[in-house]
C-alpha positions as CSV (number, residue, x, y, z in Angstrom):
1,M,-8.4,-73.0,12.5
2,R,-7.2,-69.7,11.6
3,E,-4.2,-69.5,9.4
4,S,-3.1,-65.9,9.8
5,V,-3.2,-62.9,12.0
6,Q,-3.7,-59.4,10.9
7,A,-3.6,-55.9,12.5
8,E,-3.7,-52.3,11.5
9,V,-1.6,-50.0,13.4
10,L,-1.1,-46.3,13.1
11,M,2.6,-45.3,12.9
12,S,4.4,-42.0,12.5
13,F,6.6,-41.7,9.4
14,V,9.5,-39.6,10.8
15,V,10.6,-37.2,8.1
16,S,12.8,-35.1,10.6
17,E,12.8,-34.2,14.3
18,E,10.3,-31.5,13.5
19,L,8.2,-33.3,10.9
20,S,6.2,-36.7,11.1
21,F,2.8,-37.9,9.9
22,R,0.6,-40.7,10.9
23,I,0.1,-43.5,8.4
24,P,-1.8,-46.9,8.6
25,V,0.4,-49.9,8.7
26,E,-0.9,-53.4,8.1
27,L,0.8,-56.2,10.1
28,R,0.3,-59.8,8.8
29,Y,1.5,-63.1,10.0
30,E,0.8,-66.4,8.3
31,G,1.2,-69.8,9.8
32,K,2.4,-71.1,6.6
33,D,5.4,-68.8,6.9
34,P,5.9,-69.0,10.6
35,F,9.1,-67.0,11.0
36,A,8.1,-63.9,9.0
37,V,6.1,-60.8,9.8
38,R,4.8,-58.5,6.9
39,M,4.4,-54.8,7.4
40,T,2.6,-53.1,4.6
41,F,3.1,-49.3,4.8
42,H,0.4,-47.1,3.2
43,L,2.1,-43.8,2.4
44,P,0.0,-41.0,1.0
45,G,0.4,-40.7,-2.9
46,D,2.5,-43.9,-3.2
47,A,1.6,-47.6,-3.7
48,P,1.7,-49.6,-0.6
49,V,5.2,-50.9,0.3
50,T,5.6,-54.3,2.1
51,W,8.6,-55.3,4.0
52,V,9.1,-58.8,5.3
53,F,11.4,-59.6,8.3
54,G,11.7,-62.1,11.3
55,R,9.1,-62.3,13.9
56,E,11.7,-62.6,16.6
57,L,13.2,-59.4,15.3
58,L,10.1,-57.4,16.0
59,L,9.7,-59.2,19.5
60,D,13.3,-58.4,20.5
61,G,13.1,-54.9,19.2
62,V,10.2,-53.9,21.4
63,N,12.6,-54.2,24.4
64,T,16.1,-53.9,23.1
65,P,17.9,-52.6,20.1
66,S,17.7,-55.5,17.5
67,G,18.7,-56.1,13.9
68,E,21.5,-55.6,11.5
69,G,21.4,-54.6,7.9
70,D,18.2,-53.2,6.2
71,V,15.7,-53.5,9.3
72,R,16.6,-52.2,12.7
73,I,13.9,-52.0,15.6
74,E,14.5,-50.5,19.1
75,P,12.8,-48.9,21.9
76,A,12.4,-45.1,21.3
77,D,13.3,-44.4,25.0
78,A,15.9,-46.7,26.5
79,G,14.9,-48.1,29.8
80,D,11.2,-46.9,29.6
81,E,9.2,-50.1,29.6
82,L,6.5,-50.2,26.9
83,S,7.9,-47.0,25.3
84,D,7.3,-46.2,21.6
85,V,9.3,-48.5,19.2
86,L,11.5,-47.1,16.3
87,I,11.5,-49.2,13.1
88,R,14.3,-48.3,10.7
89,L,14.2,-49.5,7.2
90,C,17.3,-49.1,5.0
91,V,17.7,-49.4,1.2
92,G,21.3,-48.5,0.4
93,A,22.0,-45.0,1.7
94,D,18.3,-44.2,2.2
95,Q,16.4,-44.7,5.4
96,A,12.9,-44.4,6.4
97,V,12.0,-44.3,10.1
98,F,8.7,-45.2,11.7
99,R,7.5,-44.7,15.3
100,A,4.8,-47.1,16.8
101,S,3.3,-47.5,20.1
102,A,4.6,-50.6,21.8
103,P,1.2,-52.1,23.1
104,P,-0.4,-52.7,19.7
105,L,2.7,-54.5,18.4
106,I,2.8,-56.6,21.6
107,A,-0.8,-57.5,21.1
108,F,-0.2,-58.4,17.5
109,L,2.8,-60.6,18.6
110,D,0.7,-62.2,21.3
111,R,-1.8,-63.2,18.7
112,T,1.0,-64.7,16.5
113,D,2.2,-66.7,19.4
114,R,-1.2,-68.2,19.9
115,L,-1.3,-69.1,16.2
116,V,2.2,-70.6,16.2
117,P,4.0,-70.5,19.6
118,L,7.6,-69.2,19.6
119,G,10.0,-72.0,19.3
120,Q,7.5,-74.4,17.5
121,E,7.7,-72.9,14.1
122,T,9.5,-75.8,12.6
123,T,7.3,-78.5,14.3
124,L,4.1,-77.0,12.9
125,G,3.3,-77.1,9.2
126,D,5.2,-78.9,6.4
127,L,8.4,-76.8,6.1
128,G,10.4,-79.7,5.2
129,G,8.1,-80.7,2.5
130,D,7.9,-77.3,1.2
131,L,11.6,-76.9,1.2
132,E,12.0,-80.3,-0.6
133,A,9.5,-79.3,-3.3
134,A,11.2,-75.9,-3.9
135,L,14.6,-77.7,-4.1
136,G,13.2,-80.2,-6.6
137,R,11.8,-77.4,-8.8
138,I,15.2,-75.6,-8.7
139,L,17.2,-78.8,-9.6
140,A,14.6,-79.6,-12.5
141,E,15.1,-76.0,-13.8
142,N,18.8,-76.1,-13.6
143,A,19.0,-79.5,-15.3
144,G,16.8,-78.4,-18.3
């Protein structure tokens, strides 16, 4: 059985209203971390940068403005079904905006749903065992 889903999507890195350039972005979803999606941005001249956020945030953001804090995702054109999607990543006062076509994102999300259906993230895998092991390591470190 496959344990992960990957896709590469071309997105526009929006510098200003007048300037943007296309970059490859790797999308990755792993069954062992069923709530998270990883996006790795390959900006020219820089090391790749990976952001991790909730799969449901990406799913919701394709259709309606979603997210609070560092990651915000929303349709580029409100009311236009399958419009482009804007992904805003914030670090302090700095912000990066990426524009992606909705259909490749939806296709990726569909593949993640086949791997781990939405709503069944906690019933698949051993999240409880992983959490218990991590808690045991933390308690052991703090006791020593």
